[in-house]
Structures are given as C-alpha cells and as structure tokens.
KOLTOR-336158 format. One record per residue (C-alpha): residue number from 1; x, y, z. Coordinates in nm, 2 decimals, padded with zeros to 4 digits. Last residue first. Layout:
N
- nr, east, north, up
- NUM, X, Y, Z
...
This chain:
200
- nr, east, north, up
- 200, -00.15, 02.64, 06.95
- 199, -00.31, 02.82, 07.28
- 198, -00.60, 02.50, 07.35
- 197, -00.69, 02.21, 07.09
- 196, -01.00, 01.99, 07.05
- 195, -01.21, 02.11, 07.31
- 194, -01.52, 01.92, 07.36
- 193, -01.86, 02.08, 07.33
- 192, -02.16, 01.89, 07.37
- 191, -02.34, 01.60, 07.21
- 190, -02.07, 01.36, 07.19
- 189, -02.12, 01.05, 07.07
- 188, -02.35, 01.17, 06.79
- 187, -02.76, 01.25, 06.87
- 186, -02.72, 01.59, 06.83
- 185, -02.47, 01.67, 06.55
- 184, -02.08, 01.70, 06.73
- 183, -01.99, 01.94, 06.92
- 182, -01.63, 02.09, 06.85
- 181, -01.43, 02.37, 06.99
- 180, -01.09, 02.52, 06.89
- 179, -00.86, 02.76, 07.08
- 178, -00.61, 02.92, 06.84
- 177, -00.31, 03.19, 07.00
- 176, -00.27, 03.49, 06.76
- 175, -00.19, 03.66, 07.15
- 174, -00.07, 03.38, 07.44
- 173, -00.36, 03.20, 07.61
- 172, -00.23, 03.04, 07.93
- 171, -00.51, 02.89, 08.18
- 170, -00.54, 03.07, 08.46
- 169, -00.90, 03.25, 08.37
- 168, -00.99, 02.93, 08.29
- 167, -01.07, 02.86, 08.63
- 166, -01.20, 03.19, 08.74
- 165, -01.47, 03.09, 08.47
- 164, -01.55, 02.82, 08.64
- 163, -01.54, 02.50, 08.38
- 162, -01.86, 02.38, 08.24
- 161, -01.68, 02.31, 07.84
- 160, -01.88, 02.56, 07.68
- 159, -01.93, 02.80, 07.93
- 158, -01.56, 02.85, 08.06
- 157, -01.47, 02.83, 07.70
- 156, -01.68, 03.04, 07.57
- 155, -01.63, 03.32, 07.84
- 154, -01.20, 03.26, 07.84
- 153, -01.23, 03.32, 07.46
- 152, -01.42, 03.67, 07.50
- 151, -01.17, 03.76, 07.78
- 150, -00.88, 03.67, 07.54
- 149, -01.02, 03.84, 07.26
- 148, -01.19, 03.80, 06.90
- 147, -01.13, 03.66, 06.56
- 146, -01.38, 03.40, 06.53
- 145, -01.38, 03.09, 06.30
- 144, -01.69, 02.90, 06.21
- 143, -01.69, 02.56, 06.07
- 142, -02.05, 02.37, 06.00
- 141, -02.14, 02.01, 05.99
- 140, -02.41, 02.07, 06.25
- 139, -02.57, 02.38, 06.02
- 138, -02.50, 02.75, 06.26
- 137, -02.82, 02.94, 06.33
- 136, -02.79, 02.90, 06.72
- 135, -02.37, 02.85, 06.70
- 134, -02.33, 03.26, 06.64
- 133, -02.67, 03.34, 06.80
- 132, -02.55, 03.14, 07.10
- 131, -02.21, 03.29, 07.13
- 130, -02.36, 03.60, 07.12
- 129, -02.55, 03.57, 07.39
- 128, -02.30, 03.42, 07.56
- 127, -02.06, 03.75, 07.52
- 126, -02.29, 03.97, 07.68
- 125, -02.39, 03.72, 07.96
- 124, -02.01, 03.72, 08.01
- 123, -01.97, 04.09, 08.01
- 122, -02.28, 04.13, 08.26
- 121, -02.14, 03.87, 08.51
- 120, -01.79, 04.01, 08.46
- 119, -01.88, 04.39, 08.55
- 118, -01.89, 04.62, 08.26
- 117, -01.74, 04.96, 08.29
- 116, -01.78, 05.23, 08.56
- 115, -01.39, 05.11, 08.73
- 114, -01.51, 04.95, 09.07
- 113, -01.74, 04.75, 08.89
- 112, -01.78, 04.43, 09.09
- 111, -02.03, 04.17, 09.03
- 110, -01.81, 03.90, 08.92
- 109, -01.47, 03.95, 09.02
- 108, -01.62, 04.01, 09.36
- 107, -01.30, 04.02, 09.59
- 106, -01.10, 04.10, 09.26
- 105, -01.28, 04.40, 09.23
- 104, -01.24, 04.58, 09.56
- 103, -00.88, 04.47, 09.54
- 102, -00.84, 04.64, 09.26
- 101, -00.97, 04.97, 09.40
- 100, -00.77, 04.97, 09.69
- 99, -00.48, 04.95, 09.50
- 98, -00.56, 05.24, 09.28
- 97, -00.49, 05.20, 08.92
- 96, -00.09, 05.32, 08.82
- 95, 00.02, 04.94, 08.88
- 94, -00.23, 04.84, 08.58
- 93, -00.11, 05.11, 08.36
- 92, -00.42, 05.29, 08.23
- 91, -00.57, 05.24, 07.86
- 90, -00.87, 05.20, 07.97
- 89, -00.90, 05.23, 08.40
- 88, -01.20, 05.42, 08.37
- 87, -01.46, 05.18, 08.16
- 86, -01.24, 04.83, 08.16
- 85, -01.51, 04.75, 07.88
- 84, -01.45, 04.40, 07.82
- 83, -01.40, 04.26, 07.47
- 82, -01.56, 04.25, 07.21
- 81, -01.76, 03.98, 07.06
- 80, -02.11, 04.14, 07.17
- 79, -02.00, 04.40, 06.90
- 78, -02.06, 04.10, 06.63
- 77, -01.86, 04.17, 06.29
- 76, -01.91, 03.95, 05.99
- 75, -01.59, 03.88, 05.77
- 74, -01.65, 03.88, 05.43
- 73, -01.60, 03.57, 05.25
- 72, -01.36, 03.44, 04.93
- 71, -01.13, 03.23, 05.21
- 70, -00.79, 03.44, 05.16
- 69, -01.03, 03.72, 05.19
- 68, -01.18, 03.59, 05.54
- 67, -00.81, 03.57, 05.67
- 66, -00.74, 03.94, 05.56
- 65, -01.06, 04.10, 05.66
- 64, -01.04, 03.86, 05.99
- 63, -00.67, 04.02, 06.07
- 62, -00.84, 04.36, 06.06
- 61, -01.15, 04.30, 06.20
- 60, -00.92, 04.18, 06.60
- 59, -00.77, 04.45, 06.59
- 58, -00.99, 04.69, 06.48
- 57, -01.29, 04.65, 06.75
- 56, -01.55, 04.50, 06.54
- 55, -01.47, 04.17, 06.73
- 54, -01.48, 03.93, 06.45
- 53, -01.72, 03.67, 06.27
- 52, -01.60, 03.39, 05.96
- 51, -01.78, 03.21, 05.79
- 50, -01.81, 02.86, 05.60
- 49, -01.49, 02.84, 05.75
- 48, -01.19, 02.58, 05.66
- 47, -01.19, 02.27, 05.89
- 46, -00.84, 02.31, 06.12
- 45, -00.60, 02.07, 05.94
- 44, -00.38, 02.18, 06.27
- 43, -00.13, 02.28, 06.00
- 42, -00.37, 02.43, 05.80
- 41, -00.43, 02.65, 06.10
- 40, -00.07, 02.73, 06.17
- 39, -00.07, 02.85, 05.81
- 38, -00.41, 03.08, 05.85
- 37, -00.22, 03.19, 06.16
- 36, 00.07, 03.30, 06.02
- 35, -00.09, 03.49, 05.69
- 34, -00.35, 03.67, 05.93
- 33, -00.07, 03.83, 06.13
- 32, 00.14, 03.94, 05.75
- 31, -00.13, 04.06, 05.63
- 30, -00.27, 04.28, 05.95
- 29, 00.07, 04.41, 05.96
- 28, 00.27, 04.45, 06.30
- 27, 00.17, 04.62, 06.59
- 26, -00.19, 04.64, 06.61
- 25, -00.35, 04.93, 06.67
- 24, -00.58, 05.00, 06.99
- 23, -00.94, 05.06, 07.00
- 22, -01.01, 05.08, 07.34
- 21, -01.26, 04.82, 07.49
- 20, -01.00, 04.61, 07.73
- 19, -00.71, 04.80, 07.70
- 18, -00.48, 04.80, 08.04
- 17, -00.17, 04.87, 08.01
- 16, 00.10, 04.65, 08.15
- 15, 00.34, 04.59, 07.81
- 14, 00.28, 04.94, 07.62
- 13, 00.05, 04.92, 07.33
- 12, 00.14, 04.86, 06.96
- 11, -00.07, 04.57, 06.97
- 10, -00.01, 04.15, 06.97
- 9, -00.24, 03.94, 06.73
- 8, -00.60, 03.89, 06.77
- 7, -00.73, 03.58, 06.94
- 6, -00.87, 03.32, 06.70
- 5, -01.17, 03.13, 06.83
- 4, -01.19, 02.78, 06.57
- 3, -01.57, 02.68, 06.63
- 2, -01.64, 02.32, 06.45
- 1, -02.00, 02.15, 06.42
C-alpha cells in the first residue's frame, strides 16, 4: 500500500502569519500547481492513484480536484485531514502573540490550548482517526494520494514511522512537498510503514 502525502502549495498570506484552520487562498492558480506536482510525482515514479483524498480547505481541495481530474477521479474531502485549529491565533502574526502564551504552549506542546483551539494531542487524535480510516479500508496493493497540510503530514509520519512528533516537527517540509509512505501486504518483507521519500 502506498500513501503519497502532498503539502499544499504556497498561499497568499504574509510571511509569519498563523493560518492553520483558516481557509486562505493559494498564491498561484491551482492548475499550474497541480501540473508541477503531477510532473514531480511522475519523475519519482510514484504509483498512480486509485483515489485522491483531500483536506476540505480550499488551498488543498482545489489542487486535489485538479490532480483528480487528470486521473479521471473525484477528490474526496475528509475534515479529519484539515490543519490544526489555532483558535484566537488564527490570521495573527506569530510575533504579535503574547510571548507568555507562546512559552506556555511550548512548555506543554501536546496538551496546552493557550489559543483556545485544538491542543496538539486533540489534533493528532483527529488526524490519526482519518489516517486509520483511509488505510483500514484500502487494498494492500492500492495507492492513495492525500493533499493536505504540514501539520497533518508530520502527525501521520510520526505515528506511522514510530518517530516522536517533537522530532518530526524539526524535519524540513517545503510548500508543495511530497512525502511517500509504503507498507507491504501483511506477511511481506516490510509489514509496517516505511519512508520512501521525504520533502521532494
């Protein structure tokens, strides 16, 4: 089973602004972005998708729709694969948020909710439920492409690869990056998830 995670392309938001669950626009046309992503996936020889799943936020869904159209598919939205809700911090510059709030959040990264939105633990549980549903009903030889967000990709990678989330947060992940995970059929040589590509 192959799962190809695709981070959405750049957005039309000023640098340094928090925009987790906010439905912000893409900086460029989704057709151009999806064409570039499709070409890179072809160059990597990624398996063609049997299905394409997407965060419902427009910066992902518009790209997923274009990719799906190119493969004769319909993109399927899943709200569990949306980015983390940062509550009162949404669309606020990070450097405008009170330092003591940032420090308190960092001191208890998994459970703090200084912003009033989701804690990292709540977000992680939501994402894992979505990923389990995605992979639980998939054929062992299937390939699924998922257009989503940095936080979602890191949460999935951390759990799938057995890496602490705090460590995975330090790995580089560019806009429109591709992360490719693979799990062999039960009883195969690799009966667990392994990383094929990161940040390509």
